[in-house]
DRENROKE-60663 format. One record per residue (C-alpha): residue number from 1; residue in three letters; z, y, x. Coordinates in steps of 0.05 Angstrom, whole numbers, always signed. Each point is the difference from the previous one (the first is absolute). Example, Ala and Ser with C-alpha at 12.3 -4.5 7.8 and 13.67 -1.06 7.14 Angstrom:
# residues 2
+-------+-------+--------+--------+--------+
: zakol : rovex :     zz :     yy :     xx :
+-------+-------+--------+--------+--------+
:     1 :   ALA :   +156 :    -90 :   +246 :
:     2 :   SER :    -13 :    +69 :    +27 :
+-------+-------+--------+--------+--------+
END
This chain:
# residues 386
+-------+-------+--------+--------+--------+
: zakol : rovex :     zz :     yy :     xx :
+-------+-------+--------+--------+--------+
:     1 :   UNK :  +2287 :  +1005 :   +471 :
:     2 :   UNK :    -74 :     +8 :    -26 :
:     3 :   UNK :    -28 :    +67 :    -32 :
:     4 :   UNK :    -48 :    -15 :    -62 :
:     5 :   UNK :    -24 :    +19 :    -56 :
:     6 :   UNK :    +42 :    +62 :     +0 :
:     7 :   UNK :    +78 :    -27 :    +17 :
:     8 :   UNK :    +30 :    -41 :    +56 :
:     9 :   UNK :     +4 :    -70 :     -8 :
:    10 :   UNK :    +45 :    -54 :    +26 :
:    11 :   UNK :    -19 :    -77 :    +15 :
:    12 :   UNK :    +28 :    -31 :    -62 :
:    13 :   UNK :    -27 :    +57 :    -44 :
:    14 :   UNK :    -76 :    -16 :    +26 :
:    15 :   UNK :    +14 :    -80 :     -4 :
:    16 :   UNK :    +28 :     +1 :    -73 :
:    17 :   UNK :    -65 :    +34 :    -23 :
:    18 :   UNK :    -59 :    -39 :    +36 :
:    19 :   UNK :     -8 :    -71 :    +13 :
:    20 :   UNK :    -34 :    +12 :    +66 :
:    21 :   UNK :     +1 :    +64 :    +47 :
:    22 :   UNK :    -71 :     -2 :     +6 :
:    23 :   UNK :     -8 :    +31 :    -72 :
:    24 :   UNK :    +15 :    +64 :    +33 :
:    25 :   UNK :     -6 :    -10 :    +77 :
:    26 :   UNK :    -11 :    -57 :    +56 :
:    27 :   UNK :    -48 :    -15 :    +51 :
:    28 :   UNK :    -66 :    -39 :    -11 :
:    29 :   UNK :    -39 :    -40 :    +48 :
:    30 :   UNK :    -75 :    -16 :    -11 :
:    31 :   UNK :    -67 :     -1 :    +36 :
:    32 :   UNK :    -51 :    +40 :     -6 :
:    33 :   UNK :    -76 :    -24 :    -17 :
:    34 :   UNK :    -69 :    +21 :     +7 :
:    35 :   UNK :    -45 :    +26 :    +52 :
:    36 :   UNK :    +37 :    +20 :    +66 :
:    37 :   UNK :    +66 :     -3 :    -24 :
:    38 :   UNK :    -11 :    -72 :    -21 :
:    39 :   UNK :    +68 :    -29 :    +19 :
:    40 :   UNK :    +41 :    +56 :    +19 :
:    41 :   UNK :    +72 :     -8 :    -16 :
:    42 :   UNK :    +40 :    +51 :    -40 :
:    43 :   UNK :    +58 :    +19 :    -21 :
:    44 :   UNK :    +21 :    +49 :    -66 :
:    45 :   UNK :    +61 :    +31 :     +3 :
:    46 :   UNK :    +34 :    +28 :    -65 :
:    47 :   UNK :    +60 :    +51 :     -1 :
:    48 :   UNK :     +5 :     +6 :    -79 :
:    49 :   UNK :    -17 :    +74 :     +2 :
:    50 :   UNK :    -69 :     +1 :     +3 :
:    51 :   UNK :     +0 :     -2 :    +78 :
:    52 :   UNK :    -41 :    -64 :    +25 :
:    53 :   UNK :    -40 :     -9 :    +58 :
:    54 :   UNK :    -38 :    -61 :    +39 :
:    55 :   UNK :    +11 :    -28 :    +59 :
:    56 :   UNK :    -47 :    -39 :    +42 :
:    57 :   UNK :    +25 :    -61 :    +46 :
:    58 :   UNK :    -65 :    -18 :    +25 :
:    59 :   UNK :     -4 :    +74 :    +23 :
:    60 :   UNK :    +59 :    +18 :    +41 :
:    61 :   UNK :    +39 :     +7 :    -55 :
:    62 :   UNK :    -30 :    +65 :    -19 :
:    63 :   UNK :     +5 :    +30 :    -72 :
:    64 :   UNK :    -70 :     +5 :    -37 :
:    65 :   UNK :    +10 :    +36 :    -65 :
:    66 :   UNK :    +63 :    +34 :    -16 :
:    67 :   UNK :    +18 :    +40 :    -77 :
:    68 :   UNK :    +49 :    +34 :    -38 :
:    69 :   UNK :    -15 :     -5 :    -77 :
:    70 :   UNK :    -70 :    -25 :    +11 :
:    71 :   UNK :    -12 :    +68 :    +43 :
:    72 :   UNK :    -27 :    -26 :    +75 :
:    73 :   UNK :    +29 :    +30 :    +63 :
:    74 :   UNK :    -43 :    -21 :    +47 :
:    75 :   UNK :    -80 :     +6 :    +20 :
:    76 :   UNK :    -39 :    -65 :     -9 :
:    77 :   UNK :    -62 :     -1 :    +50 :
:    78 :   UNK :    -65 :    -36 :    -18 :
:    79 :   UNK :     +5 :    -62 :    +42 :
:    80 :   UNK :    +57 :    -24 :    -51 :
:    81 :   UNK :    +48 :    -51 :    +21 :
:    82 :   UNK :    -33 :    -44 :    +63 :
:    83 :   UNK :    +25 :    -69 :    +25 :
:    84 :   UNK :    +26 :     +8 :    +74 :
:    85 :   UNK :    -62 :    -51 :    +13 :
:    86 :   UNK :    -47 :    +53 :     -3 :
:    87 :   UNK :    +30 :    +43 :    +42 :
:    88 :   UNK :    -42 :    +36 :    +55 :
:    89 :   UNK :    +45 :    +24 :    +58 :
:    90 :   UNK :    -52 :    +33 :    +44 :
:    91 :   UNK :    -19 :    +74 :     -2 :
:    92 :   UNK :    +16 :    +27 :    -69 :
:    93 :   UNK :    -11 :    -60 :    -40 :
:    94 :   UNK :    +75 :     +3 :    -21 :
:    95 :   UNK :    -30 :    +54 :    -50 :
:    96 :   UNK :    -32 :    -63 :    -31 :
:    97 :   UNK :    +60 :    -26 :    -23 :
:    98 :   UNK :    +37 :    +60 :    -10 :
:    99 :   UNK :    +27 :     -3 :    -78 :
:   100 :   UNK :    +41 :    +61 :     +2 :
:   101 :   UNK :    +56 :    -17 :    -46 :
:   102 :   UNK :    +73 :    +29 :    +12 :
:   103 :   UNK :     +9 :    -32 :    +67 :
:   104 :   UNK :    -44 :    -26 :    +56 :
:   105 :   UNK :    +37 :    -18 :    +65 :
:   106 :   UNK :    -38 :    +24 :    +62 :
:   107 :   UNK :    +18 :    -36 :    +75 :
:   108 :   UNK :    +37 :    -34 :    +31 :
:   109 :   UNK :    -28 :     +2 :    +64 :
:   110 :   UNK :    -48 :    +54 :    -10 :
:   111 :   UNK :    -28 :    +47 :    -55 :
:   112 :   UNK :    -44 :    +64 :    -12 :
:   113 :   UNK :    -69 :    +17 :    +23 :
:   114 :   UNK :    -37 :    -56 :    +34 :
:   115 :   UNK :     +2 :     -1 :    +76 :
:   116 :   UNK :    -13 :    -43 :    +58 :
:   117 :   UNK :    +50 :     -3 :    +56 :
:   118 :   UNK :     -5 :    -35 :    +71 :
:   119 :   UNK :    +46 :    -68 :    +11 :
:   120 :   UNK :     -2 :    -46 :    +60 :
:   121 :   UNK :    +28 :    -56 :    -49 :
:   122 :   UNK :    -43 :    -59 :     +7 :
:   123 :   UNK :     -6 :    -36 :    -77 :
:   124 :   UNK :     -8 :    -66 :    +37 :
:   125 :   UNK :    +50 :     -9 :    +50 :
:   126 :   UNK :    +52 :    +50 :    -36 :
:   127 :   UNK :    +18 :    +33 :    +61 :
:   128 :   UNK :    -32 :    +62 :    +39 :
:   129 :   UNK :    -63 :     -5 :    +29 :
:   130 :   UNK :    -39 :    +46 :    +54 :
:   131 :   UNK :    -49 :    +18 :    -58 :
:   132 :   UNK :     +9 :    +61 :    -35 :
:   133 :   UNK :    -26 :    -18 :    -75 :
:   134 :   UNK :     +3 :    +45 :    -60 :
:   135 :   UNK :    +34 :    -11 :    -52 :
:   136 :   UNK :    -26 :    +18 :    -75 :
:   137 :   UNK :    +53 :    +26 :    -48 :
:   138 :   UNK :    -19 :     +9 :    -72 :
:   139 :   UNK :    +25 :    +54 :    -53 :
:   140 :   UNK :    +66 :     -9 :    -26 :
:   141 :   UNK :    +16 :    -71 :    +29 :
:   142 :   UNK :    +13 :    -67 :    -30 :
:   143 :   UNK :    +64 :     -3 :    -37 :
:   144 :   UNK :    -23 :    +18 :    -69 :
:   145 :   UNK :    -51 :    -61 :     +6 :
:   146 :   UNK :    +51 :    -49 :    +17 :
:   147 :   UNK :    +29 :    -51 :    -53 :
:   148 :   UNK :    +68 :     -2 :     -8 :
:   149 :   UNK :    +51 :    -66 :    +12 :
:   150 :   UNK :    +64 :    -11 :    -26 :
:   151 :   UNK :    -12 :    +39 :    -66 :
:   152 :   UNK :    +53 :     +3 :    -42 :
:   153 :   UNK :     -7 :    +43 :    -73 :
:   154 :   UNK :    +63 :     -3 :    -45 :
:   155 :   UNK :    +50 :    +37 :    -31 :
:   156 :   UNK :    +78 :     -8 :    -12 :
:   157 :   UNK :    +66 :    +34 :    -24 :
:   158 :   UNK :    +45 :    +34 :    +46 :
:   159 :   UNK :    +53 :    +12 :    -46 :
:   160 :   UNK :    -29 :    +45 :    -55 :
:   161 :   UNK :    -63 :    +24 :    +46 :
:   162 :   UNK :    -62 :    -45 :     -8 :
:   163 :   UNK :    -39 :     +0 :    +66 :
:   164 :   UNK :    -68 :    -24 :    +15 :
:   165 :   UNK :    -33 :    -16 :    +61 :
:   166 :   UNK :    -65 :    -20 :    +31 :
:   167 :   UNK :     +9 :    -18 :    +78 :
:   168 :   UNK :    -30 :    -40 :    +52 :
:   169 :   UNK :    -34 :     -5 :    +70 :
:   170 :   UNK :    -57 :    +24 :    +36 :
:   171 :   UNK :    -14 :    -10 :    +68 :
:   172 :   UNK :    -57 :    +23 :    +43 :
:   173 :   UNK :    -12 :    -47 :    +60 :
:   174 :   UNK :    -48 :    -21 :    +53 :
:   175 :   UNK :     -2 :    -58 :    +52 :
:   176 :   UNK :    +12 :    +30 :    +74 :
:   177 :   UNK :    +22 :    +73 :    -38 :
:   178 :   UNK :    +52 :    +32 :    -54 :
:   179 :   UNK :    +33 :    -39 :    -52 :
:   180 :   UNK :    +32 :    +53 :    -42 :
:   181 :   UNK :    +36 :    -14 :    -72 :
:   182 :   UNK :     +9 :    +43 :    -56 :
:   183 :   UNK :    +50 :    -22 :    -45 :
:   184 :   UNK :     -2 :    +46 :    -67 :
:   185 :   UNK :    +42 :     +6 :    -62 :
:   186 :   UNK :    -17 :    +34 :    -60 :
:   187 :   UNK :    +44 :     +9 :    -49 :
:   188 :   UNK :    +24 :    +41 :    -63 :
:   189 :   UNK :    +50 :     +1 :    -55 :
:   190 :   UNK :     -2 :    -11 :    -76 :
:   191 :   UNK :     +0 :    +72 :    -33 :
:   192 :   UNK :    -31 :    +32 :    +60 :
:   193 :   UNK :    -60 :    +42 :    +23 :
:   194 :   UNK :     +0 :     -6 :    +70 :
:   195 :   UNK :     -5 :    -63 :    +48 :
:   196 :   UNK :    +20 :     -3 :    +74 :
:   197 :   UNK :    -37 :    -34 :    +64 :
:   198 :   UNK :    +40 :    -23 :    +56 :
:   199 :   UNK :    -42 :    -30 :    +53 :
:   200 :   UNK :    +22 :    -34 :    +65 :
:   201 :   UNK :    -51 :     -7 :    +52 :
:   202 :   UNK :    +13 :    -39 :    +65 :
:   203 :   UNK :    -28 :    -13 :    +64 :
:   204 :   UNK :     +3 :    -83 :     -6 :
:   205 :   UNK :    -33 :    -11 :    +73 :
:   206 :   UNK :    +24 :    +12 :    +69 :
:   207 :   UNK :    -35 :    +55 :    +21 :
:   208 :   UNK :     +1 :    +77 :    -21 :
:   209 :   UNK :    -51 :    +13 :    -57 :
:   210 :   UNK :    -20 :    +69 :    -23 :
:   211 :   UNK :    +14 :    +15 :    -70 :
:   212 :   UNK :    -25 :    +48 :    -49 :
:   213 :   UNK :     +3 :     +1 :    -73 :
:   214 :   UNK :    -19 :    +49 :    -60 :
:   215 :   UNK :    +24 :     +0 :    -74 :
:   216 :   UNK :    -70 :    +14 :    -33 :
:   217 :   UNK :    +24 :    +23 :    -69 :
:   218 :   UNK :    -60 :    +24 :    -43 :
:   219 :   UNK :    +11 :    +41 :    -63 :
:   220 :   UNK :    -58 :    +11 :    -51 :
:   221 :   UNK :    -13 :    +26 :    -65 :
:   222 :   UNK :    +36 :    +22 :    -39 :
:   223 :   UNK :    +55 :    +19 :    +54 :
:   224 :   UNK :    -58 :    +23 :    +33 :
:   225 :   UNK :    -43 :    +56 :    -39 :
:   226 :   UNK :    -18 :    +79 :     +1 :
:   227 :   UNK :    +61 :    +34 :    +10 :
:   228 :   UNK :    +47 :    -53 :    +29 :
:   229 :   UNK :    +36 :     +3 :    +62 :
:   230 :   UNK :    +39 :    -37 :    +57 :
:   231 :   UNK :    +67 :    +23 :     +6 :
:   232 :   UNK :    +34 :    -23 :    +59 :
:   233 :   UNK :    +52 :    +21 :    +53 :
:   234 :   UNK :    -52 :    +24 :    +45 :
:   235 :   UNK :    +19 :    +55 :    +55 :
:   236 :   UNK :    -60 :     -2 :    +41 :
:   237 :   UNK :    -81 :    -22 :    -15 :
:   238 :   UNK :    -56 :    -22 :    +48 :
:   239 :   UNK :    -59 :     -9 :    -20 :
:   240 :   UNK :    -37 :    -66 :    +34 :
:   241 :   UNK :    -62 :    +31 :    +16 :
:   242 :   UNK :    -54 :    +52 :    -26 :
:   243 :   UNK :     -4 :    -24 :    -72 :
:   244 :   UNK :    +71 :     +2 :     -6 :
:   245 :   UNK :     +1 :    +72 :    +27 :
:   246 :   UNK :    -45 :    +18 :    -55 :
:   247 :   UNK :    +45 :     -5 :    -50 :
:   248 :   UNK :    +71 :     +9 :    +35 :
:   249 :   UNK :    +26 :    +52 :    -51 :
:   250 :   UNK :    -14 :    -47 :    -58 :
:   251 :   UNK :    +25 :    -65 :    +32 :
:   252 :   UNK :    +45 :     -4 :    -55 :
:   253 :   UNK :    -38 :    +13 :    -59 :
:   254 :   UNK :    -57 :    -35 :    -40 :
:   255 :   UNK :    -62 :    +23 :    -33 :
:   256 :   UNK :    -55 :    -32 :    -49 :
:   257 :   UNK :    -37 :    -63 :    +30 :
:   258 :   UNK :    -44 :    +28 :    +50 :
:   259 :   UNK :    -71 :    -17 :    +32 :
:   260 :   UNK :     +3 :    -22 :    +73 :
:   261 :   UNK :    +74 :    +22 :     +6 :
:   262 :   UNK :    +19 :    -27 :    +73 :
:   263 :   UNK :    +60 :    -44 :    +13 :
:   264 :   UNK :    +50 :    +53 :    +25 :
:   265 :   UNK :    +67 :    -23 :    +39 :
:   266 :   UNK :    +59 :    +31 :    +17 :
:   267 :   UNK :    +59 :    -10 :    +41 :
:   268 :   UNK :    +71 :    +23 :    -28 :
:   269 :   UNK :    +63 :    +13 :    +35 :
:   270 :   UNK :    +55 :    -21 :    -51 :
:   271 :   UNK :    +68 :    +31 :    -16 :
:   272 :   UNK :    +46 :    -51 :    -22 :
:   273 :   UNK :    +68 :     -7 :    -42 :
:   274 :   UNK :    +73 :    -17 :    +37 :
:   275 :   UNK :    -21 :    -72 :     -5 :
:   276 :   UNK :    -62 :     +2 :    +38 :
:   277 :   UNK :    -48 :     -2 :    -53 :
:   278 :   UNK :    -75 :    +37 :    -13 :
:   279 :   UNK :    -26 :    +15 :    -68 :
:   280 :   UNK :    -70 :     +5 :    -29 :
:   281 :   UNK :    -32 :     +0 :    -63 :
:   282 :   UNK :    -67 :     +6 :    -46 :
:   283 :   UNK :    +19 :    +42 :    -56 :
:   284 :   UNK :    -54 :    +18 :    -65 :
:   285 :   UNK :    +46 :    +55 :    -42 :
:   286 :   UNK :    -55 :     +7 :    -51 :
:   287 :   UNK :     -3 :    -74 :    -15 :
:   288 :   UNK :     -2 :    -18 :    -73 :
:   289 :   UNK :     +3 :    +67 :    -32 :
:   290 :   UNK :    +58 :    +25 :    +50 :
:   291 :   UNK :    +40 :    -60 :     +6 :
:   292 :   UNK :    -14 :    -11 :    +73 :
:   293 :   UNK :     -8 :    -63 :    +37 :
:   294 :   UNK :     +2 :    -18 :    +79 :
:   295 :   UNK :    +39 :    -49 :    +53 :
:   296 :   UNK :    +31 :     +8 :    +59 :
:   297 :   UNK :    +15 :    -34 :    +72 :
:   298 :   UNK :    +66 :     -3 :    +32 :
:   299 :   UNK :    +13 :    -26 :    +68 :
:   300 :   UNK :    +41 :     -1 :    +67 :
:   301 :   UNK :    -31 :    +43 :    +47 :
:   302 :   UNK :    +34 :    -25 :    +58 :
:   303 :   UNK :    -44 :    -66 :     +8 :
:   304 :   UNK :    -57 :    +36 :    -27 :
:   305 :   UNK :     -7 :    +71 :    +33 :
:   306 :   UNK :    -75 :     +9 :    -26 :
:   307 :   UNK :    -18 :    +23 :    -68 :
:   308 :   UNK :    -77 :     -3 :    -10 :
:   309 :   UNK :    -32 :    +32 :    -59 :
:   310 :   UNK :    -72 :    -21 :    -20 :
:   311 :   UNK :    -34 :    +46 :    -54 :
:   312 :   UNK :    -70 :    -18 :    -30 :
:   313 :   UNK :    -22 :    +37 :    -61 :
:   314 :   UNK :    -67 :    -30 :     -4 :
:   315 :   UNK :    -29 :    -36 :    -65 :
:   316 :   UNK :    +21 :    -68 :     -2 :
:   317 :   UNK :    +38 :     +1 :    +69 :
:   318 :   UNK :    +55 :    +49 :    -43 :
:   319 :   UNK :    +62 :    -18 :    +30 :
:   320 :   UNK :    +62 :    +22 :    +54 :
:   321 :   UNK :    +32 :    -39 :    +46 :
:   322 :   UNK :    +81 :    +11 :    +17 :
:   323 :   UNK :     +2 :    -39 :    +65 :
:   324 :   UNK :    +60 :     -1 :    +30 :
:   325 :   UNK :     -9 :    -34 :    +77 :
:   326 :   UNK :    +31 :    -15 :    +63 :
:   327 :   UNK :    -77 :    +35 :    +36 :
:   328 :   UNK :    -52 :    +36 :    -10 :
:   329 :   UNK :    -65 :    -22 :    -30 :
:   330 :   UNK :    -50 :     +6 :    +59 :
:   331 :   UNK :     +1 :    -66 :    +28 :
:   332 :   UNK :    +42 :    -42 :    +46 :
:   333 :   UNK :    -27 :    +27 :    +70 :
:   334 :   UNK :     +8 :    +69 :    -34 :
:   335 :   UNK :    +72 :     -9 :    -10 :
:   336 :   UNK :    +11 :    -28 :    +75 :
:   337 :   UNK :    -34 :    +54 :    +32 :
:   338 :   UNK :     -9 :    +61 :    -37 :
:   339 :   UNK :    +68 :     +2 :    -34 :
:   340 :   UNK :    +44 :    -46 :    +39 :
:   341 :   UNK :    +27 :    -20 :    -59 :
:   342 :   UNK :    -19 :    -77 :     -4 :
:   343 :   UNK :    +62 :    -46 :    -21 :
:   344 :   UNK :    +17 :    -71 :    +29 :
:   345 :   UNK :    +39 :    -52 :    -16 :
:   346 :   UNK :    +31 :    -36 :    +51 :
:   347 :   UNK :     +6 :    -77 :     +0 :
:   348 :   UNK :    +44 :    -21 :    -56 :
:   349 :   UNK :     +3 :    +74 :    -28 :
:   350 :   UNK :     +4 :    +17 :    -73 :
:   351 :   UNK :     -6 :    +74 :    -49 :
:   352 :   UNK :    +14 :     -2 :    -66 :
:   353 :   UNK :    -30 :    +50 :    -46 :
:   354 :   UNK :    +25 :    +30 :    -67 :
:   355 :   UNK :    -41 :    +38 :    -60 :
:   356 :   UNK :     +6 :    +16 :    -70 :
:   357 :   UNK :    -59 :    +12 :    -53 :
:   358 :   UNK :    +30 :    +26 :    -67 :
:   359 :   UNK :    -34 :    +34 :    -60 :
:   360 :   UNK :    +10 :    +77 :    -20 :
:   361 :   UNK :     -3 :     -9 :    -79 :
:   362 :   UNK :     -2 :    +68 :    -23 :
:   363 :   UNK :    +11 :    +76 :    +21 :
:   364 :   UNK :    +77 :     -8 :     +2 :
:   365 :   UNK :     -6 :    -55 :    +55 :
:   366 :   UNK :    -57 :    +41 :    +34 :
:   367 :   UNK :    +48 :    +65 :     +4 :
:   368 :   UNK :    +56 :    -43 :    +27 :
:   369 :   UNK :    -39 :    -32 :    +52 :
:   370 :   UNK :    -35 :    +68 :    +16 :
:   371 :   UNK :    +67 :    +34 :    +13 :
:   372 :   UNK :    +20 :    -51 :    +45 :
:   373 :   UNK :    -60 :    +13 :    +40 :
:   374 :   UNK :     +7 :    +68 :     +3 :
:   375 :   UNK :    +78 :     -7 :    +22 :
:   376 :   UNK :    -17 :    -44 :    +57 :
:   377 :   UNK :    -55 :    +40 :    +28 :
:   378 :   UNK :    +49 :    +59 :     -4 :
:   379 :   UNK :    +52 :    -34 :    +31 :
:   380 :   UNK :    -48 :    -18 :    +59 :
:   381 :   UNK :    -19 :    +77 :     +0 :
:   382 :   UNK :    +68 :    +20 :    +11 :
:   383 :   UNK :    +19 :    -38 :    +49 :
:   384 :   UNK :    -57 :    +26 :    +43 :
:   385 :   UNK :    -38 :    -71 :     +0 :
:   386 :   UNK :    -58 :    +20 :    -27 :
+-------+-------+--------+--------+--------+
END
């Protein structure tokens, strides 16, 4: 049954009270118009509680805006929504179409800092060559700028539960090289303040390919504000560089927008619950006169063993990234050579990823989340695993 407007409702009770369920919830497909967003397909998903979000099939089925009761969850960048035709894969060109939003996916075969690596692969023959070439890899990969195919946005009853979903396929491919496909399903239910993401990444080619994936979840104002905090099951924090080292003691806390505040990136080792899930949230307890507000991400750590936090207290770029990943963010050569943790997909092999993103609507929900985090961190310490 769906919980709406302070009570539980059966399917029959709801259908007796309206001509079409879109009166309270549903999915609606449309196309963006104007500027560099012209022609981008979008799907609005509403759950009936005030929770709604917009999925962009032409941008890798990532999630742009998201809100609860009109209050935004995500930071939106100055680029706005950008059609994938404008994607610049070289160097830091990815940033020219990085809209921020609730979710931008990075990968699928490389991500992180721009880098170059040696390769004997010949693009003209598709075979090894005696000539060693440099392959240049731009920031954060290609998948977020690839339009999805086989897109299906719909909703249907499963007993007294009404399920809403958007799904499709994103293929990253090159002749003589990798063919990797992401099958994504984003779903929620009538009466929910959360969504579920289920991804399946498969190597459709016959040769092994490197596989890197990161979920760039971008929290913004008012979840990010002076006094806001990151609350997570972290039991160990490591700074990426000198800028992060300088802010290590305050990694979890936000201040007013600050001039010339550098990006600070932290790696976290996370405790998990009995089912292997780790948790992280952005929480603003002072929101709306003390009502409190925030959102959380829950993910399965077995497949995503790294958790990256991106903190930027800069004016305009006032954002915190909560980023589950299967790798570090220093580029593919560093993943292979510095860390020795570069993952590979054999021909025909696939991996699955599961995430949940939900809203913390008041102090009660915030307190319950914080208690769960304290318990999991305490269990990790008591087992001597910290």
